[in-house]
C-alpha positions as a printed NumPy array, in Angstrom:
array([[131.591, 105.751,  99.93 ],
       [128.576, 107.192,  98.131],
       [128.333, 107.6  ,  94.396],
       [125.975, 109.986,  93.544],
       [123.65 , 109.89 ,  90.269],
       [124.283, 112.963,  88.182],
       [121.87 , 115.095,  86.366],
       [123.449, 114.331,  82.962],
       [121.249, 112.225,  80.765],
       [122.093, 109.94 ,  77.935],
       [119.598, 108.685,  75.395],
       [119.1  , 105.049,  75.291],
       [116.985, 102.95 ,  72.929],
       [114.042, 101.663,  74.558],
       [112.422,  98.353,  73.676],
       [108.609,  97.62 ,  74.824],
       [107.98 ,  94.327,  76.374],
       [104.238,  93.102,  76.427],
       [103.842,  90.129,  78.772],
       [101.382,  87.557,  77.095],
       [101.09 ,  84.841,  79.535],
       [ 99.194,  81.5  ,  79.473],
       [101.277,  78.982,  77.558],
       [100.251,  75.63 ,  77.733],
       [103.138,  72.917,  78.825],
       [103.574,  69.246,  78.252],
       [100.883,  66.599,  78.154],
       [ 99.005,  65.453,  81.491],
       [ 97.87 ,  62.052,  82.259],
       [ 94.536,  61.094,  84.173],
       [ 96.499,  59.653,  87.271],
       [ 96.606,  62.803,  89.053],
       [ 99.458,  64.039,  87.075],
       [100.594,  67.616,  87.558],
       [101.88 ,  70.117,  85.241],
       [105.649,  69.989,  84.327],
       [105.89 ,  73.735,  84.317],
       [105.455,  73.693,  88.329],
       [109.134,  72.51 ,  88.937],
       [110.55 ,  75.035,  86.606],
       [112.879,  77.43 ,  88.551],
       [112.164,  81.339,  88.603],
       [114.582,  83.992,  88.783],
       [113.038,  87.515,  88.844],
       [112.363,  90.262,  91.112],
       [108.918,  91.986,  91.337],
       [108.461,  95.367,  93.09 ],
       [104.994,  96.596,  93.78 ],
       [103.496,  95.093,  90.752],
       [ 99.709,  94.471,  90.148],
       [ 98.799,  90.731,  90.99 ],
       [ 97.168,  90.314,  87.49 ],
       [100.44 ,  91.479,  85.682],
       [102.488,  89.319,  88.23 ],
       [100.563,  86.344,  87.451],
       [101.134,  86.88 ,  83.745],
       [104.603,  87.334,  84.157],
       [105.238,  83.891,  85.907],
       [102.842,  82.164,  83.016],
       [105.165,  83.76 ,  80.416],
       [108.531,  82.786,  82.327],
       [107.494,  79.391,  83.213],
       [105.667,  78.595,  79.705],
       [102.558,  77.398,  81.843],
       [ 98.928,  78.27 ,  82.31 ],
       [ 98.203,  80.101,  85.601],
       [ 94.672,  81.125,  86.128],
       [ 94.005,  83.851,  88.598],
       [ 90.284,  83.3  ,  89.819],
       [ 87.909,  86.261,  88.945],
       [ 87.037,  86.457,  92.595],
       [ 90.582,  87.551,  93.543],
       [ 91.517,  91.111,  93.317],
       [ 93.79 ,  91.715,  90.268],
       [ 94.84 ,  95.16 ,  90.924],
       [ 96.315,  94.548,  94.546],
       [100.118,  95.455,  94.414],
       [102.767,  92.793,  95.17 ],
       [106.626,  92.661,  95.786],
       [108.026,  89.233,  95.303],
       [111.658,  88.032,  95.05 ],
       [112.254,  84.668,  93.285],
       [115.966,  83.296,  93.544],
       [115.783,  80.194,  91.614],
       [113.012,  78.645,  93.607],
       [110.697,  76.448,  91.727],
       [107.474,  77.972,  90.423],
       [105.487,  75.75 ,  92.719],
       [107.423,  77.268,  95.842],
       [106.742,  80.624,  94.393],
       [103.074,  80.431,  93.702],
       [102.437,  78.89 ,  97.391],
       [104.406,  82.01 ,  98.595],
       [102.171,  84.299,  96.553],
       [ 99.153,  82.614,  98.132],
       [100.46 ,  82.847, 101.806],
       [100.576,  86.725, 100.719],
       [ 97.385,  87.017,  99.059],
       [ 95.28 ,  84.787, 101.545],
       [ 94.439,  82.504,  98.851],
       [ 95.277,  78.543,  97.856],
       [ 96.623,  76.794,  94.853],
       [ 94.584,  74.534,  92.899],
       [ 96.708,  72.029,  90.519],
       [ 94.813,  70.908,  87.647],
       [ 95.599,  68.735,  84.588],
       [ 97.096,  71.369,  82.354],
       [ 96.78 ,  74.554,  84.467],
       [ 97.262,  76.09 ,  87.985],
       [ 94.85 ,  78.174,  89.527],
       [ 95.039,  80.825,  92.361],
       [ 91.429,  80.571,  94.349],
       [ 89.857,  81.957,  97.338],
       [ 90.001,  79.356, 100.228],
       [ 87.876,  76.242,  99.672],
       [ 87.812,  76.483,  95.845],
       [ 90.807,  74.818,  95.098],
       [ 89.636,  71.226,  96.523],
       [ 86.557,  71.979,  94.329],
       [ 88.382,  72.475,  90.963],
       [ 90.818,  69.834,  91.716],
       [ 87.646,  67.333,  92.142],
       [ 85.814,  68.598,  89.094],
       [ 89.187,  68.14 ,  87.22 ],
       [ 89.445,  64.415,  88.198],
       [ 85.794,  64.12 ,  87.337],
       [ 86.09 ,  65.192,  83.928],
       [ 89.164,  63.111,  83.269],
       [ 87.333,  60.105,  84.635],
       [ 84.13 ,  60.703,  82.501],
       [ 86.19 ,  61.148,  79.284],
       [ 87.7  ,  57.948,  80.056],
       [ 84.301,  56.117,  79.886],
       [ 83.828,  57.188,  76.378],
       [ 84.826,  55.182,  73.173],
       [ 88.316,  55.026,  72.329],
       [ 87.624,  56.804,  68.94 ],
       [ 85.878,  59.638,  70.935],
       [ 88.566,  59.997,  73.354],
       [ 91.115,  60.314,  70.535],
       [ 88.908,  62.992,  68.866],
       [ 88.549,  65.025,  72.116],
       [ 92.327,  64.855,  72.622],
       [ 93.152,  67.267,  69.851],
       [ 94.661,  70.264,  71.251],
       [ 93.884,  73.577,  69.722],
       [ 94.44 ,  77.414,  70.403],
       [ 91.6  ,  79.565,  71.695],
       [ 91.103,  83.497,  71.635],
       [ 88.24 ,  85.855,  71.96 ],
       [ 87.889,  89.801,  71.661],
       [ 87.24 ,  92.042,  74.547],
       [ 83.454,  92.196,  75.636],
       [ 82.926,  88.436,  74.847],
       [ 80.159,  86.907,  76.813],
       [ 81.129,  83.589,  78.558],
       [ 77.578,  81.797,  77.686],
       [ 78.182,  82.81 ,  74.015],
       [ 81.861,  81.735,  73.868],
       [ 80.907,  78.281,  75.463],
       [ 78.147,  77.685,  72.841],
       [ 80.212,  78.962,  69.963],
       [ 83.016,  76.169,  71.38 ],
       [ 80.417,  73.365,  71.445],
       [ 79.261,  74.309,  67.911],
       [ 82.53 ,  73.563,  66.788],
       [ 82.897,  75.923,  63.769],
       [ 85.554,  75.025,  61.203],
       [ 88.333,  77.431,  60.956],
       [ 91.961,  77.028,  59.454],
       [ 93.242,  77.854,  63.031],
       [ 90.774,  75.549,  64.872],
       [ 89.278,  73.011,  62.866],
       [ 85.99 ,  70.985,  63.822],
       [ 85.996,  67.625,  65.527],
       [ 85.15 ,  65.518,  62.386],
       [ 82.12 ,  62.966,  63.006],
       [ 81.104,  64.421,  66.667],
       [ 78.025,  65.715,  67.337],
       [ 77.583,  67.735,  70.84 ],
       [ 74.242,  68.294,  72.48 ],
       [ 73.984,  70.628,  75.49 ],
       [ 71.501,  70.364,  78.26 ],
       [ 70.964,  73.625,  80.058],
       [ 73.666,  75.907,  78.66 ],
       [ 74.088,  78.804,  78.623],
       [ 71.519,  79.356,  81.197],
       [ 73.736,  78.167,  84.   ],
       [ 76.576,  80.847,  83.237],
       [ 75.721,  84.383,  84.471],
       [ 75.966,  87.38 ,  82.284],
       [ 79.335,  88.985,  81.961],
       [ 81.812,  90.476,  79.647],
       [ 85.405,  88.903,  79.274],
       [ 88.53 ,  90.674,  78.611],
       [ 90.413,  89.961,  75.344],
       [ 92.507,  86.824,  75.965],
       [ 94.617,  84.315,  73.87 ],
       [ 95.211,  80.872,  75.3  ],
       [ 97.653,  78.404,  73.582],
       [ 96.946,  74.75 ,  72.732],
       [ 94.402,  72.822,  74.915],
       [ 91.55 ,  70.1  ,  74.404],
       [ 87.914,  71.287,  73.978],
       [ 87.002,  69.98 ,  77.334],
       [ 90.018,  71.83 ,  78.99 ],
       [ 89.024,  75.087,  77.028],
       [ 85.444,  74.872,  78.38 ],
       [ 86.568,  74.023,  82.096],
       [ 88.656,  76.959,  81.864],
       [ 85.643,  79.341,  81.457],
       [ 83.224,  77.517,  83.358],
       [ 84.919,  76.704,  86.556],
       [ 85.332,  80.839,  86.687],
       [ 81.653,  80.733,  87.513],
       [ 81.671,  77.815,  89.863],
       [ 80.504,  75.381,  87.514],
       [ 81.596,  72.461,  85.45 ],
       [ 80.689,  70.461,  82.528],
       [ 79.668,  66.83 ,  82.297],
       [ 80.505,  64.719,  79.565],
       [ 78.688,  61.399,  78.473],
       [ 78.049,  59.536,  75.248],
       [ 74.393,  59.313,  74.275],
       [ 72.645,  56.124,  74.288],
       [ 71.109,  56.805,  71.265],
       [ 74.169,  57.303,  68.924],
       [ 77.823,  56.706,  69.826],
       [ 78.714,  59.706,  67.656],
       [ 76.655,  61.901,  69.992],
       [ 78.105,  63.417,  73.237],
       [ 75.836,  65.003,  75.774],
       [ 77.153,  67.944,  77.852],
       [ 75.452,  69.083,  81.199],
       [ 76.397,  71.76 ,  83.309],
       [ 76.515,  71.069,  86.946],
       [ 77.726,  73.047,  90.105],
       [ 81.31 ,  72.402,  91.359],
       [ 81.48 ,  69.794,  93.683],
       [ 81.155,  70.727,  97.41 ],
       [ 84.535,  71.939,  99.029],
       [ 86.56 ,  69.772, 101.067],
       [ 88.087,  72.671, 102.822],
       [ 90.953,  74.737, 102.757],
       [ 93.814,  73.047, 100.822],
       [ 97.211,  72.3  , 102.535],
       [100.433,  73.098, 101.229],
       [101.617,  70.22 ,  99.146],
       [105.383,  70.045,  99.823],
       [107.405,  72.171, 102.404],
       [109.917,  74.074, 100.295],
       [112.036,  77.057, 100.963],
       [109.558,  80.031, 100.37 ],
       [110.196,  82.671,  97.925],
       [111.462,  85.873,  99.73 ],
       [108.935,  88.659,  99.666],
       [111.892,  91.12 ,  99.648],
       [113.898,  91.711,  96.624],
       [117.495,  90.511,  96.666],
       [120.023,  93.263,  96.459],
       [122.234,  93.613,  93.417],
       [125.716,  93.261,  94.312],
       [126.816,  96.497,  95.881],
       [123.387,  98.025,  95.619],
       [122.712,  98.031,  99.362],
       [126.146, 100.12 ,  99.793],
       [125.641, 102.424,  96.866],
       [123.272, 105.712,  97.751],
       [122.004, 107.936,  95.123],
       [121.48 , 111.708,  95.216],
       [119.437, 113.482,  92.464],
       [118.242, 116.848,  91.729],
       [116.575, 117.208,  88.328],
       [113.846, 118.621,  86.118],
       [113.363, 116.501,  82.915],
       [111.11 , 114.605,  81.087],
       [110.05 , 111.526,  82.396],
       [111.363, 109.008,  79.449],
       [114.565, 110.982,  79.3  ],
       [115.186, 110.687,  83.194],
       [114.186, 106.964,  83.245],
       [116.693, 106.326,  80.488],
       [119.545, 107.936,  82.212],
       [118.764, 106.412,  85.606],
       [118.513, 103.062,  84.124],
       [121.732, 103.577,  82.453],
       [123.19 , 104.447,  85.858],
       [121.79 , 100.969,  87.493],
       [122.992,  98.829,  84.745],
       [119.259,  98.115,  83.51 ],
       [117.386,  98.287,  80.435],
       [114.174, 100.23 ,  80.65 ],
       [110.97 ,  99.078,  79.146],
       [107.887, 101.232,  79.046],
       [104.342,  99.515,  78.984],
       [103.181, 102.071,  76.42 ],
       [ 99.909, 100.704,  76.107],
       [ 99.093, 101.327,  79.752],
       [100.388, 104.822,  79.496],
       [ 97.695, 105.555,  76.382],
       [ 95.117, 103.87 ,  78.418],
       [ 95.579, 106.135,  81.373],
       [ 96.399, 109.179,  79.334],
       [ 99.794, 109.425,  80.651],
       [102.468, 111.486,  78.742],
       [106.03 , 110.04 ,  79.138],
       [107.271, 113.554,  78.222],
       [105.889, 115.004,  81.308],
       [108.365, 117.046,  83.64 ],
       [109.541, 115.241,  86.606],
       [110.845, 117.387,  89.317],
       [112.951, 115.595,  91.895],
       [115.085, 116.198,  94.632],
       [116.403, 113.278,  96.597],
       [119.382, 112.662,  98.716],
       [121.306, 109.471, 100.044],
       [118.523, 107.138,  98.666],
       [119.038, 103.433,  97.99 ],
       [118.11 , 102.072,  94.645],
       [114.318, 101.184,  95.38 ],
       [113.725, 104.571,  97.039],
       [115.27 , 106.046,  93.889],
       [112.807, 104.26 ,  91.714],
       [109.965, 104.873,  94.046],
       [110.603, 108.613,  93.729],
       [110.872, 108.72 ,  90.075],
       [107.631, 106.832,  89.173],
       [105.394, 108.312,  92.048],
       [104.659, 111.624,  90.196],
       [102.974, 109.607,  87.762],
       [101.265, 107.305,  89.419],
       [103.364, 104.321,  87.948],
       [104.798, 101.273,  89.208],
       [108.16 ,  99.51 ,  88.533],
       [109.401,  95.819,  88.764],
       [112.954,  94.305,  87.7  ],
       [113.107,  91.047,  85.811],
       [116.905,  90.085,  85.388],
       [118.271,  93.237,  83.905],
       [115.128,  94.652,  82.65 ],
       [113.384,  97.614,  84.437],
       [109.784,  97.403,  83.623],
       [107.388, 100.569,  84.092],
       [103.562, 100.579,  83.736],
       [100.486, 102.417,  84.578],
       [ 98.897, 101.634,  87.767],
       [ 95.711,  99.626,  87.256]])
């Protein structure tokens, strides 16, 4: 039996959920350790969501650092169902869908073009080995983890030099007693402008690698022969690729089709309405037992008015078809995470 949605609307209080992503997890050891957040289970459904937002959501949900390489198109739409699989499994499934590969580093995981994962992992091990050659005092000083943030428009070369200069602030204290000299920076990093970002606590070498590796470079650390308190940092290309990386473990992949809620495949919806988008969304969300969440910042960026009238007539539709029809007139995308329906403007 079909149970149609009526055109009666009920106002529901909306709460806006902004996805922040990139949270550090655990302390890795040099012996080819892997971040603990890779083993965390993921229970969520993502429907036609831009890849960059999906990666940010997975980072936030797992308390991990997941980096989308700048060579990967961040605007491609993804549909992914995660039914309790480990983040490792989810990421490899995502790699299959986007024709990319996964690089697992000491404190982060990268989604990269084919061939680059091996380069990043070699560079990561090389950095760890180089740091082990420094004095114990220097190793201890460089092991301090600190947060990092920069504004929109920041140039990567300038950011690198600022980090190496170690300005002392209440949030990011300087590394006392160490002098860092550079050889060739910032000429090795191309001119670019970064989006605003906040990255939780990482060591200084990890912070620098997070930036330079995006540009296919690494930083080599060494102790000055003239002074044990002076470090020499030299830029170098990433190591040669050893080829496409194989999947590390065979696990049940995450489904690319969203799991149906109990009874959702049987329920069909008929709707004929002309109403403001936000009001319509609230009413339909209530009928679907979901809590709506509108990304208002993306609406402002695209000059989309949430009060624009949506004229819609749909018959015998399932849940996904109903939601697609509601968001299509404004060029929006939707995704469901647990009991929350997220609405965002397309990038």
